[in-house]
LUMNU-915521 format. One line per field, with one value per atom (N, C-alpha, C): atom name; residue in three letters; residue number from 1; z, x, y. Coordinates in steps of 0.2 Angstrom, whole numbers, plus 2048, in hexadecimal, padded with zeros to 3 digits. Layout:
BEGIN
atome CA,...
residu ALA,...
num NUM,...
pz Z,...
px X,...
py Y,...
This chain:
BEGIN
atome N,CA,C,N,CA,C,N,CA,C,N,CA,C,N,CA,C,N,CA,C,N,CA,C,N,CA,C,N,CA,C,N,CA,C,N,CA,C,N,CA,C,N,CA,C,N,CA,C,N,CA,C,N,CA,C,N,CA,C,N,CA,C,N,CA,C,N,CA,C,N,CA,C,N,CA,C,N,CA,C,N,CA,C,N,CA,C,N,CA,C,N,CA,C,N,CA,C,N,CA,C,N,CA,C,N,CA,C,N,CA,C,N,CA,C,N,CA,C,N,CA,C,N,CA,C,N,CA,C,N,CA,C,N,CA,C,N,CA,C,N,CA,C,N,CA,C,N,CA,C,N,CA,C,N,CA,C,N,CA,C,N,CA,C,N,CA,C,N,CA,C,N,CA,C,N,CA,C,N,CA,C,N,CA,C,N,CA,C,N,CA,C,N,CA,C,N,CA,C,N,CA,C,N,CA,C,N,CA,C,N,CA,C,N,CA,C,N,CA,C,N,CA,C,N,CA,C,N,CA,C,N,CA,C,N,CA,C,N,CA,C,N,CA,C,N,CA,C,N,CA,C,N,CA,C,N,CA,C,N,CA,C,N,CA,C,N,CA,C,N,CA,C,N,CA,C,N,CA,C,N,CA,C,N,CA,C,N,CA,C,N,CA,C,N,CA,C,N,CA,C,N,CA,C,N,CA,C,N,CA,C,N,CA,C,N,CA,C,N,CA,C,N,CA,C,N,CA,C,N,CA,C,N,CA,C,N,CA,C,N,CA,C,N,CA,C,N,CA,C,N,CA,C,N,CA,C,N,CA,C,N,CA,C,N,CA,C,N,CA,C,N,CA,C,N,CA,C,N,CA,C,N,CA,C,N,CA,C,N,CA,C,N,CA,C,N,CA,C,N,CA,C,N,CA,C,N,CA,C,N,CA,C,N,CA,C,N,CA,C,N,CA,C,N,CA,C,N,CA,C,N,CA,C,N,CA,C,N,CA,C,N,CA,C,N,CA,C,N,CA,C,N,CA,C,N,CA,C,N,CA,C,N,CA,C,N,CA,C,N,CA,C,N,CA,C,N,CA,C,N,CA,C,N,CA,C,N,CA,C,N,CA,C,N,CA,C,N,CA,C,N,CA,C,N,CA,C,N,CA,C,N,CA,C,N,CA,C,N,CA,C,N,CA,C,N,CA,C,N,CA,C,N,CA,C,N,CA,C,N,CA,C,N,CA,C,N,CA,C,N,CA,C,N,CA,C,N,CA,C,N,CA,C,N,CA,C,N,CA,C,N,CA,C,N,CA,C,N,CA,C,N,CA,C,N,CA,C,N,CA,C,N,CA,C,N,CA,C,N,CA,C,N,CA,C,N,CA,C,N,CA,C,N,CA,C
residu MET,MET,MET,SER,SER,SER,PRO,PRO,PRO,ASN,ASN,ASN,PRO,PRO,PRO,ASN,ASN,ASN,THR,THR,THR,ASP,ASP,ASP,GLY,GLY,GLY,ALA,ALA,ALA,THR,THR,THR,TYR,TYR,TYR,LEU,LEU,LEU,PRO,PRO,PRO,GLU,GLU,GLU,GLN,GLN,GLN,THR,THR,THR,ARG,ARG,ARG,GLN,GLN,GLN,LEU,LEU,LEU,VAL,VAL,VAL,ASP,ASP,ASP,ALA,ALA,ALA,PHE,PHE,PHE,GLU,GLU,GLU,ALA,ALA,ALA,LEU,LEU,LEU,GLY,GLY,GLY,ALA,ALA,ALA,ASP,ASP,ASP,GLU,GLU,GLU,LYS,LYS,LYS,LEU,LEU,LEU,ALA,ALA,ALA,LEU,LEU,LEU,LEU,LEU,LEU,TYR,TYR,TYR,LEU,LEU,LEU,ILE,ILE,ILE,TYR,TYR,TYR,GLU,GLU,GLU,LYS,LYS,LYS,MET,MET,MET,GLY,GLY,GLY,GLU,GLU,GLU,SER,SER,SER,ILE,ILE,ILE,THR,THR,THR,PRO,PRO,PRO,ALA,ALA,ALA,ALA,ALA,ALA,PRO,PRO,PRO,ALA,ALA,ALA,ALA,ALA,ALA,THR,THR,THR,GLU,GLU,GLU,PRO,PRO,PRO,GLU,GLU,GLU,LEU,LEU,LEU,THR,THR,THR,PRO,PRO,PRO,THR,THR,THR,LEU,LEU,LEU,MET,MET,MET,GLY,GLY,GLY,ASP,ASP,ASP,PHE,PHE,PHE,PHE,PHE,PHE,ASN,ASN,ASN,LEU,LEU,LEU,SER,SER,SER,ASP,ASP,ASP,ASP,ASP,ASP,GLU,GLU,GLU,GLN,GLN,GLN,LEU,LEU,LEU,THR,THR,THR,THR,THR,THR,MET,MET,MET,ARG,ARG,ARG,ALA,ALA,ALA,ILE,ILE,ILE,VAL,VAL,VAL,ASN,ASN,ASN,ARG,ARG,ARG,GLU,GLU,GLU,ASP,ASP,ASP,THR,THR,THR,GLU,GLU,GLU,LEU,LEU,LEU,SER,SER,SER,ARG,ARG,ARG,ALA,ALA,ALA,TYR,TYR,TYR,GLY,GLY,GLY,ALA,ALA,ALA,LEU,LEU,LEU,LYS,LYS,LYS,GLU,GLU,GLU,ASN,ASN,ASN,ASN,ASN,ASN,GLN,GLN,GLN,LEU,LEU,LEU,MET,MET,MET,VAL,VAL,VAL,TRP,TRP,TRP,PHE,PHE,PHE,ALA,ALA,ALA,TRP,TRP,TRP,ALA,ALA,ALA,GLN,GLN,GLN,ALA,ALA,ALA,MET,MET,MET,GLY,GLY,GLY,ASP,ASP,ASP,THR,THR,THR,VAL,VAL,VAL,VAL,VAL,VAL,GLY,GLY,GLY,MET,MET,MET,PRO,PRO,PRO,ALA,ALA,ALA,GLY,GLY,GLY,TYR,TYR,TYR,GLN,GLN,GLN,ALA,ALA,ALA,PRO,PRO,PRO,GLU,GLU,GLU,ALA,ALA,ALA,ILE,ILE,ILE,THR,THR,THR,ARG,ARG,ARG,VAL,VAL,VAL,LEU,LEU,LEU,GLY,GLY,GLY,ASN,ASN,ASN,ILE,ILE,ILE,GLU,GLU,GLU,ASN,ASN,ASN,LEU,LEU,LEU,GLU,GLU,GLU,PHE,PHE,PHE,GLN,GLN,GLN,GLU,GLU,GLU,GLN,GLN,GLN,ILE,ILE,ILE,SER,SER,SER,LEU,LEU,LEU,LEU,LEU,LEU,ARG,ARG,ARG,GLU,GLU,GLU,ILE,ILE,ILE,ALA,ALA,ALA,GLY,GLY,GLY,SER,SER,SER,MET,MET,MET,GLY,GLY,GLY,TYR,TYR,TYR,SER,SER,SER,ASP,ASP,ASP,VAL,VAL,VAL,GLN,GLN,GLN,PRO,PRO,PRO,VAL,VAL,VAL,PRO,PRO,PRO,SER,SER,SER,GLN,GLN,GLN,ALA,ALA,ALA,GLU,GLU,GLU,THR,THR,THR,GLY,GLY,GLY,LYS,LYS,LYS,THR,THR,THR,PRO,PRO,PRO,SER,SER,SER,LEU,LEU,LEU
num 1,1,1,2,2,2,3,3,3,4,4,4,5,5,5,6,6,6,7,7,7,8,8,8,9,9,9,10,10,10,11,11,11,12,12,12,13,13,13,14,14,14,15,15,15,16,16,16,17,17,17,18,18,18,19,19,19,20,20,20,21,21,21,22,22,22,23,23,23,24,24,24,25,25,25,26,26,26,27,27,27,28,28,28,29,29,29,30,30,30,31,31,31,32,32,32,33,33,33,34,34,34,35,35,35,36,36,36,37,37,37,38,38,38,39,39,39,40,40,40,41,41,41,42,42,42,43,43,43,44,44,44,45,45,45,46,46,46,47,47,47,48,48,48,49,49,49,50,50,50,51,51,51,52,52,52,53,53,53,54,54,54,55,55,55,56,56,56,57,57,57,58,58,58,59,59,59,60,60,60,61,61,61,62,62,62,63,63,63,64,64,64,65,65,65,66,66,66,67,67,67,68,68,68,69,69,69,70,70,70,71,71,71,72,72,72,73,73,73,74,74,74,75,75,75,76,76,76,77,77,77,78,78,78,79,79,79,80,80,80,81,81,81,82,82,82,83,83,83,84,84,84,85,85,85,86,86,86,87,87,87,88,88,88,89,89,89,90,90,90,91,91,91,92,92,92,93,93,93,94,94,94,95,95,95,96,96,96,97,97,97,98,98,98,99,99,99,100,100,100,101,101,101,102,102,102,103,103,103,104,104,104,105,105,105,106,106,106,107,107,107,108,108,108,109,109,109,110,110,110,111,111,111,112,112,112,113,113,113,114,114,114,115,115,115,116,116,116,117,117,117,118,118,118,119,119,119,120,120,120,121,121,121,122,122,122,123,123,123,124,124,124,125,125,125,126,126,126,127,127,127,128,128,128,129,129,129,130,130,130,131,131,131,132,132,132,133,133,133,134,134,134,135,135,135,136,136,136,137,137,137,138,138,138,139,139,139,140,140,140,141,141,141,142,142,142,143,143,143,144,144,144,145,145,145,146,146,146,147,147,147,148,148,148,149,149,149,150,150,150,151,151,151,152,152,152,153,153,153,154,154,154,155,155,155,156,156,156,157,157,157,158,158,158,159,159,159,160,160,160,161,161,161,162,162,162,163,163,163,164,164,164,165,165,165,166,166,166,167,167,167,168,168,168,169,169,169,170,170,170,171,171,171,172,172,172,173,173,173,174,174,174,175,175,175,176,176,176
pz 760,75F,761,75C,75D,75C,761,760,75C,759,755,759,757,75B,759,756,754,75A,75F,765,76B,770,777,77B,77C,780,787,78A,791,793,78E,78F,78E,78B,789,78B,78C,78D,794,795,79C,79F,7A5,7A9,7A7,7A6,7A4,79D,799,792,792,796,797,79A,79E,7A1,79C,797,792,78D,78C,787,78B,791,795,795,795,795,78E,789,782,781,784,783,787,78C,790,78C,787,783,77F,77D,778,771,76C,765,762,763,760,764,76B,76F,76C,76B,768,762,75D,757,758,75C,75E,760,765,768,762,75E,759,754,753,74E,752,758,75C,75D,75E,75E,758,752,74C,74A,74C,74C,750,756,75B,759,757,757,74F,74B,744,741,73D,73A,73E,745,749,749,749,749,742,73F,738,738,732,732,734,73A,73D,739,736,732,72B,726,71F,71C,71D,71A,71D,723,726,725,720,71F,717,716,710,70D,70A,708,703,6FF,6FA,6FE,704,708,70A,709,70C,707,701,6FC,6FE,702,704,709,70D,713,710,70B,709,702,700,6F9,6F9,6F9,6F9,6FF,705,70B,709,705,704,6FF,6FC,6F8,6FB,702,705,708,709,70C,713,715,71C,721,720,725,725,71E,71E,721,720,723,72A,72D,734,737,733,735,735,730,72F,735,736,73C,742,744,74A,74A,744,744,746,743,745,74C,74F,756,75A,758,75C,75B,756,754,752,74E,74B,745,744,73E,738,734,72E,729,723,71D,71F,720,721,727,72D,733,733,72F,72D,729,724,720,725,729,72E,733,736,73B,738,731,72E,72D,72E,72E,734,733,739,73B,741,745,741,73D,739,734,731,72B,72E,734,737,739,73C,73D,737,731,72B,729,72A,728,72C,733,737,735,733,731,72B,726,720,721,725,726,72A,72F,732,72E,729,724,720,71E,719,71D,724,727,726,724,723,71B,718,710,70D,70C,70A,70F,715,71B,71F,722,726,72C,72D,732,739,73D,744,743,747,747,749,745,747,74E,751,758,75D,75B,75F,765,76B,771,774,775,778,77F,781,788,78C,793,797,797,796,795,790,78A,784,785,788,789,78E,793,798,795,791,78E,789,785,780,783,789,78D,78F,792,794,78E,788,783,781,781,77F,784,78A,78F,78E,78A,788,784,784,780,779,774,76D,76C,76E,76D,770,776,77A,777,774,770,76A,767,761,764,769,76C,76E,771,773,76D,768,762,75E,75E,75B,75F,765,76A,768,768,767,760,75B,754,753,757,756,75A,75E,762,75F,759,755,74F,74C,747,749,744,745,742,746,743,747,743,746,747,745,746,74D,750,757,758,75D,75F,760,75E,75F,767,76A,771,773,778,77A,77D,77E,781,788,78C,793,793,78E,78E,78C,787,785,789,78B,78F,78A,783,77E,77B,779,775,76E,76A,763,75F,75A,757,750,74D,746,742
px 8A1,89E,8A2,8A4,8A8,8A4,8A4,8A0,8A4,8A1,8A4,8A9,8AF,8B4,8B4,8AF,8AF,8AF,8AC,8AB,8AE,8AF,8B1,8AE,8A7,8A3,8A5,8A8,8A9,8AE,8B2,8B7,8B4,8AE,8AC,8A5,8A1,89A,898,894,892,88E,88E,88B,884,880,879,878,87C,87D,87F,884,887,881,87D,878,873,871,86D,86F,876,879,878,87A,879,872,86D,866,864,867,866,869,86F,872,86E,86A,867,860,85E,858,85A,855,855,856,857,858,852,84C,846,844,846,845,849,850,854,852,850,84D,847,842,83D,83F,843,846,849,84D,850,84A,846,840,83C,83B,837,83B,842,846,845,846,846,83F,83A,833,831,833,832,836,83C,841,841,83E,83D,844,843,848,84E,84D,852,858,856,85C,85D,862,864,869,86B,871,877,877,87D,87D,883,884,884,880,880,887,88B,891,896,894,899,897,892,890,892,893,895,891,88B,886,889,88E,891,895,896,89A,895,88F,88A,885,887,883,87E,881,87E,878,87A,875,870,872,86E,86A,86C,869,866,86B,869,864,865,861,859,858,851,84D,851,84E,84D,84F,84E,847,845,83E,83E,838,837,83B,83A,83D,845,847,84F,851,84D,84F,84F,84A,84A,850,851,857,85E,85E,864,865,85F,860,861,85E,860,867,86A,871,875,874,878,877,871,871,874,874,877,87E,881,888,88A,886,887,88C,88F,894,890,88D,88A,88D,88C,88E,88C,885,882,884,885,887,88F,893,89A,89A,895,895,893,88F,88D,893,896,89B,8A1,8A2,8A8,8A7,8A1,89F,8A1,8A2,8A3,89C,89C,895,891,893,88F,88B,88F,88C,887,889,884,87E,87E,878,874,877,874,870,873,870,869,869,863,85E,861,85C,859,85C,859,854,856,851,84B,84C,846,842,845,841,83D,83F,83C,837,837,834,82C,829,822,821,827,826,82B,831,836,83A,839,83C,837,838,833,831,82A,828,826,824,822,81C,81B,815,80F,809,803,801,7FF,7FD,803,809,80F,80E,80F,810,816,81A,821,821,825,825,828,827,829,831,835,83C,83E,83A,83B,839,833,830,834,837,83B,842,845,84B,84A,844,843,841,83E,83D,843,848,84E,852,852,855,852,84C,848,84A,84C,84E,855,859,860,860,866,867,868,867,868,86F,874,87B,87C,879,879,876,870,86C,870,874,878,87E,881,886,884,87E,87B,87A,877,875,87C,881,887,88A,88A,88C,888,882,87E,87F,87F,880,887,88C,893,894,88F,890,88D,88A,887,88B,889,88C,892,895,89A,8A1,8A6,8AD,8B2,8B7,8BC,8C2,8C1,8C7,8C7,8CD,8CE,8D1,8CF,8D3,8DA,8DE,8E5,8E6,8EA,8EB,8EF,8ED,8F0,8F7,8FB,902,901,8FC,8FB,8FA,8F6,8F5,8FB,8FF,905,90B,90C,912,917,916,91A,918,91D,91C,91B,917,917,91D,91F,925,923,928,926,929
py 938,93E,944,948,94E,954,959,95F,964,968,96D,971,972,976,97D,980,987,98C,98A,98E,98B,990,98E,993,992,997,997,992,993,999,99B,9A0,9A7,9A8,9AF,9B1,9AC,9AD,9AF,9B4,9B6,9B0,9AF,9AA,9A8,9AD,9AC,9A9,9AB,9A8,9A1,99F,999,994,997,993,991,996,994,98F,990,98B,984,983,97D,97B,97F,97D,97B,97E,97C,975,974,96D,968,969,964,962,966,964,95E,95A,955,958,954,956,95A,957,95A,960,960,966,96C,96A,96F,972,96E,970,975,973,977,97E,97E,984,988,986,98A,98D,989,98B,991,990,995,99B,99B,9A1,9A5,9A1,9A5,9A7,9A4,9A6,9AC,9AC,9B2,9B8,9B7,9BC,9BF,9BB,9BC,9BF,9C5,9C8,9CB,9CC,9CF,9CA,9C3,9BF,9BD,9C0,9BF,9B9,9B7,9B2,9B6,9B9,9BD,9C3,9C5,9CB,9C8,9CA,9C7,9C7,9CD,9CD,9C8,9C5,9C0,9B9,9B8,9B1,9B0,9AA,9A7,9A2,9A3,99E,999,99B,997,991,992,98C,987,988,983,980,97E,97C,976,972,96C,96E,972,974,979,97D,982,981,97B,979,972,96E,967,965,968,966,967,96D,96E,969,965,960,959,959,953,952,94C,94B,94E,94F,952,94D,947,942,943,943,944,94B,950,956,956,953,952,94E,949,944,948,94C,951,955,959,95E,95A,955,951,94F,94D,94B,951,957,95D,95E,95F,961,95B,955,950,94E,952,952,94B,948,942,942,93D,93D,93B,940,93F,944,943,947,94F,950,956,959,955,958,95A,956,959,95F,960,966,96C,96B,970,971,96C,96D,970,970,974,97B,97D,985,989,98F,994,996,998,99A,99E,9A3,9A8,9A4,99F,99B,996,993,98F,992,998,99C,99D,99F,9A0,99A,994,98E,98D,98E,98D,993,999,99E,99C,99A,998,992,98D,988,98A,98F,991,995,999,99D,998,993,98E,989,989,984,984,97E,97E,97E,980,981,97C,97D,979,975,977,974,971,96B,968,96D,96D,972,96F,973,970,96C,967,963,967,966,96A,969,96F,96F,96E,96F,96E,973,970,974,973,979,978,977,972,970,976,976,97B,97C,977,978,97D,97C,980,987,988,98F,993,98F,992,995,991,993,998,998,99D,9A4,9A3,9AA,9AD,9A9,9AB,9AE,9AB,9AE,9B4,9B5,9BB,9C1,9BF,9C4,9C7,9C3,9C6,9CC,9D0,9D5,9D2,9D6,9D3,9D0,9D3,9D1,9CA,9CA,9C3,9BE,9C0,9BB,9B8,9BC,9BA,9B6,9B8,9B4,9AD,9AD,9A6,9A2,9A5,9A1,99F,9A3,9A1,99B,99B,996,98F,990,98A,987,98B,989,986,989,987,980,97E,978,972,973,96E,96C,966,964,960,95C,957,95A,95A,95B,957,954,951,955,95B,960,962,961,963,969,96D,973,972,977,977,978,974,975,97B,97E,984,983,989,988,986,988,985,97E,97B,974,970,972,96F,970,976,978,97A,97B,97D,983,987,98D,98B,98F,98E,990,98C,98E,990,994,997,992
């Protein structure tokens, strides 16, 4: 299982945000999905698919088109595979995207939840772990919320692309 190499949050996120990323990572797959849904439900339109000009929906036909035609069980299986970084066709399609497009995918799915995307179970009550993380996210400034969501979105999906080792790691300077 290979995480998406799009981000390296350890180097640029404030400590509080890193702790929230860790708290998210400690959740199970269904808890992560519930938290993502609740984030979009609570924060509504303030959390857009990043900056609309920075997204490229044409790069996501499988996730933004074909996905909506899957059964509820298939959609849930796909979402779980993405949050679990499993090697599946749709998880690879997600893992190949940049963070803004990944956010756009979750935004589109959240907007369609209960309609063309599988919804939350009736009577769902979020466990304390989810409500605590959600409350901490709500207390962040807007830009910190977006940074956190980019980090979370970028850590999901499967990719076998490995980051290029740094000069410090290899001891060699890049050549032209």
